[in-house]
C-alpha positions in Angstrom: -126.4 -157.8 -63.5 -122.8 -158.8 -63.2 -123.4 -161.9 -65.2 -125.1 -159.9 -68.0 -122.1 -157.5 -68.1 -119.6 -160.3 -68.3 -121.6 -161.9 -71.1 -121.0 -158.8 -73.1 -117.3 -158.7 -72.5 -116.4 -160.5 -75.7 -118.1 -157.8 -77.7 -117.3 -154.7 -75.8 -114.2 -155.4 -73.8 -112.2 -152.8 -75.8 -114.8 -150.1 -74.9 -114.8 -151.0 -71.2 -111.0 -151.2 -70.9 -110.5 -148.0 -72.9 -113.1 -146.1 -70.8 -111.5 -147.2 -67.6 -108.0 -146.4 -68.8 -109.2 -142.9 -69.8 -110.8 -142.5 -66.3 -107.5 -143.3 -64.7 -105.4 -141.2 -67.0 -107.5 -138.0 -66.8 -108.0 -138.3 -63.1 -104.2 -138.2 -62.6 -103.8 -135.3 -65.0 -106.7 -133.5 -63.5 -105.2 -133.2 -60.0 -102.9 -130.3 -60.8 -105.7 -128.6 -62.8 -108.1 -128.7 -59.9 -105.5 -128.0 -57.2 -104.5 -124.8 -59.0 -108.2 -123.9 -59.5 -107.9 -124.1 -63.3 -111.0 -126.3 -63.8 -112.3 -124.5 -66.9 -108.9 -124.8 -68.6 -109.9 -128.4 -69.1 -113.1 -127.4 -70.8 -111.4 -124.9 -73.0 -108.8 -127.5 -74.0 -111.5 -130.1 -74.8 -113.4 -127.5 -76.9 -110.2 -126.6 -78.8 -109.6 -130.3 -79.5 -113.1 -130.5 -81.0 -112.3 -127.5 -83.3 -109.2 -129.4 -84.5 -111.2 -132.5 -85.2 -113.8 -130.4 -87.0 -111.1 -128.9 -89.2 -109.9 -132.4 -89.9 -113.3 -133.5 -91.0 -113.6 -130.4 -93.2 -110.3 -131.2 -94.8 -111.5 -134.7 -95.5 -114.6 -133.5 -97.4 -113.1 -130.5 -99.1 -113.6 -130.8 -102.9 -110.1 -129.6 -103.7 -108.7 -132.5 -101.6 -111.0 -135.2 -102.8 -108.2 -137.2 -104.3 -106.0 -137.1 -101.2 -106.7 -140.3 -99.3 -104.4 -139.3 -96.5 -106.4 -136.1 -95.9 -109.5 -138.3 -95.1 -107.7 -140.5 -92.6 -108.4 -140.6 -88.8 -104.8 -139.6 -88.2 -105.4 -136.1 -89.7 -108.4 -135.5 -87.4 -106.7 -136.8 -84.4 -103.5 -134.9 -85.2 -105.3 -131.6 -85.6 -107.3 -132.2 -82.5 -104.0 -132.7 -80.6 -102.4 -129.6 -82.1 -105.3 -127.4 -81.2 -105.6 -128.8 -77.7 -102.0 -128.3 -76.9 -102.2 -124.7 -78.3 -105.2 -124.0 -76.1 -103.4 -125.4 -73.0 -100.3 -123.2 -73.7 -102.5 -120.2 -74.4 -104.4 -120.6 -71.1 -101.1 -121.1 -69.2 -99.6 -118.0 -70.8 -102.6 -116.0 -69.7 -101.7 -116.7 -66.1 -98.1 -115.6 -66.3 -97.0 -112.7 -64.2 -97.2 -109.5 -66.3 -99.7 -110.9 -68.8 -102.3 -108.3 -69.8 -105.2 -110.7 -69.7 -106.3 -112.8 -66.8 -106.3 -116.6 -67.1 -110.1 -116.6 -66.9 -110.3 -114.2 -69.8 -108.1 -116.3 -72.0 -109.8 -119.5 -71.0 -113.2 -118.0 -71.7 -112.1 -116.7 -75.1 -110.6 -120.1 -76.1 -113.7 -122.0 -75.0 -116.3 -119.8 -76.7 -114.3 -119.2 -79.9 -113.3 -122.8 -80.4 -116.9 -124.0 -79.7 -118.5 -121.7 -82.2 -115.9 -122.3 -84.9 -116.2 -126.0 -84.6 -119.9 -125.8 -85.6 -119.4 -123.1 -88.2 -116.6 -125.0 -90.0 -119.0 -127.9 -90.6 -122.3 -126.0 -90.8 -122.8 -127.2 -94.4 -121.6 -130.7 -93.9 -124.4 -132.9 -92.3 -122.1 -135.8 -91.6 -119.5 -133.5 -90.1 -122.1 -132.0 -87.7 -123.2 -135.5 -86.8 -119.6 -136.1 -85.6 -119.5 -132.9 -83.7 -122.7 -133.8 -82.0 -121.4 -137.3 -81.2 -118.4 -135.8 -79.5 -120.5 -133.4 -77.6 -123.0 -136.0 -76.5 -120.1 -138.3 -75.4 -120.0 -141.8 -76.6 -117.3 -144.3 -76.0 -118.9 -147.2 -77.8 -116.6 -148.3 -80.6 -113.2 -147.9 -78.9 -110.6 -150.3 -80.4 -107.9 -152.4 -79.0 -105.4 -149.8 -80.2 -107.2 -147.2 -78.0 -106.9 -149.6 -75.1 -103.1 -149.9 -75.6 -102.6 -146.1 -76.1 -104.5 -145.1 -73.0 -103.1 -147.9 -70.9 -99.6 -146.8 -71.9 -100.4 -143.1 -71.3 -101.9 -143.9 -67.8 -98.9 -146.0 -66.9 -96.4 -143.3 -68.0 -98.3 -140.6 -66.1 -98.6 -142.7 -62.9 -94.9 -143.5 -63.1 -94.0 -139.8 -63.6 -96.1 -138.8 -60.6 -94.5 -141.4 -58.4 -91.0 -140.5 -59.6 -91.2 -136.7 -59.4 -94.0 -136.4 -56.8 -92.2 -133.9 -54.6 -91.4 -131.6 -57.6 -95.0 -131.7 -58.8 -96.3 -130.9 -55.4 -94.0 -128.0 -55.0 -94.9 -126.7 -58.5 -98.6 -126.9 -57.6 -98.5 -125.4 -54.2 -95.7 -122.8 -54.4 -94.1 -122.1 -57.9 -91.9 -119.4 -56.4 -90.4 -121.7 -53.9 -89.9 -124.3 -56.6 -88.0 -121.8 -58.7 -85.9 -120.8 -55.7 -85.2 -124.5 -55.1 -83.7 -124.8 -58.6 -86.7 -126.3 -60.4 -87.1 -125.2 -64.0 -90.7 -123.9 -63.5 -91.2 -122.7 -67.1 -90.0 -126.0 -68.5 -92.2 -128.1 -66.2 -95.2 -125.9 -66.9 -94.6 -126.2 -70.6 -94.3 -130.0 -70.5 -97.4 -130.5 -68.2 -99.6 -128.2 -70.3 -98.5 -130.0 -73.5 -99.3 -133.4 -71.9 -102.7 -132.0 -70.7 -103.5 -131.0 -74.3 -102.4 -134.4 -75.7 -104.3 -136.6 -73.3 -107.5 -134.5 -73.4 -107.4 -134.5 -77.2 -106.9 -138.3 -77.3 -109.7 -138.8 -74.8 -112.2 -136.4 -76.6 -111.7 -138.2 -79.9 -112.5 -141.6 -78.3 -115.0 -140.9 -75.5 -116.5 -137.5 -76.3 -116.3 -134.2 -74.4 -118.6 -134.8 -71.5 -116.9 -138.0 -70.4 -113.4 -136.6 -70.9 -114.1 -133.3 -69.0 -115.9 -135.2 -66.2 -113.0 -137.6 -65.6 -110.6 -134.7 -65.7 -112.2 -132.6 -63.0 -114.9 -134.4 -61.0 -112.6 -137.1 -59.4 -110.1 -134.5 -58.4 -112.8 -132.3 -56.9 -114.0 -135.3 -54.9 -110.4 -135.9 -53.7 -110.0 -132.2 -52.9 -113.0 -132.5 -50.6 -111.7 -135.6 -48.9 -108.0 -135.0 -48.6 -106.0 -132.6 -46.5 -102.9 -132.7 -48.7 -102.5 -132.4 -52.4 -100.3 -135.5 -52.5 -103.2 -137.7 -51.3 -105.3 -136.4 -54.2 -103.0 -138.3 -56.6 -104.2 -141.6 -55.0 -107.9 -140.8 -54.2 -108.8 -139.1 -57.5 -107.9 -142.0 -59.8 -109.4 -144.5 -57.4 -112.7 -142.6 -57.3 -112.6 -142.2 -61.1 -112.0 -145.8 -62.0 -114.4 -147.3 -59.4 -117.2 -144.9 -60.5 -116.5 -145.7 -64.2 -116.6 -149.5 -63.5 -119.8 -149.3 -61.6 -121.4 -146.9 -64.2 -120.5 -149.2 -67.1 -122.1 -152.2 -65.4 -125.2 -150.2 -64.6 -125.3 -148.6 -68.1 -125.3 -152.1 -69.7 -128.0 -153.3 -67.4 -130.2 -150.2 -67.8 -129.3 -149.6 -71.5 -128.0 -146.1 -70.7 -125.0 -144.3 -72.4 -122.0 -145.2 -70.2 -120.3 -141.7 -70.6 -123.3 -139.8 -69.3 -124.0 -142.3 -66.5 -120.4 -142.2 -65.3 -120.6 -138.4 -65.3 -123.8 -138.4 -63.3 -122.4 -140.9 -60.8 -119.2 -138.8 -60.3 -121.4 -135.8 -59.8 -123.5 -137.6 -57.2 -120.3 -138.7 -55.4 -119.0 -135.1 -55.4 -122.3 -133.8 -54.0 -122.0 -136.4 -51.1 -118.4 -135.3 -50.5 -119.4 -131.7 -50.4 -122.3 -132.3 -48.0 -120.0 -134.3 -45.8 -117.5 -131.5 -45.7 -120.2 -129.0 -44.8 -121.3 -131.2 -41.9 -117.8 -131.5 -40.6 -117.4 -127.7 -40.6 
């Protein structure tokens, strides 16, 4: 099995490396999301990114823009996906602010449902556009390029370095924002930056790997870590470790069994989480 997988390395190494880098990156970013019980914020952000990509596809096929080569480029779709993802992350964060009229759950639900329906409606009369939306929904990472590998490796390295450098500040923000503010931490600035980064990395990941794989890597490894760890700080180590190991194993199995790697990784992470939950129940 391993020999078969290594024989495919020359053809699919960019796909494998990009998938593992995404798994590492999203697991790190997902720790604060899960620790603050904002799991469905990740789903809403991913769905908003799909709406941005759908609008980019619509711009590319619009008759009035047929002569605009730039409008049909991948950068337009990726850029709009990032803009909508960041906007969704900020909207969900604003819904949780003290004094806000709507609860965070209400805002998150609105973003998820509205973005999901509009993404389909925008491309309802464009068969090729709907194929792209379905591809993103069904989650496929096949076709990732060496540029994707470089981007996600750089993003994962930056995120890991930031977590290591400002670990105490991040833990204080996650566990007790009021105490962080009293200690002189600029809570609003940090919240703004972390939500923008969440939107950016989710948008990039959805474009390359699809929604299922991106959302799974964002929340499932952190949920496993939450079940295994007693402290939030430990989750920043366990979550990426679980995510990358499961992704590696799933990619090898997917090649051997001819299964989609994104779905198999998600299923494997789900199985590991079920085992972690059952183990915690036995301990209690």
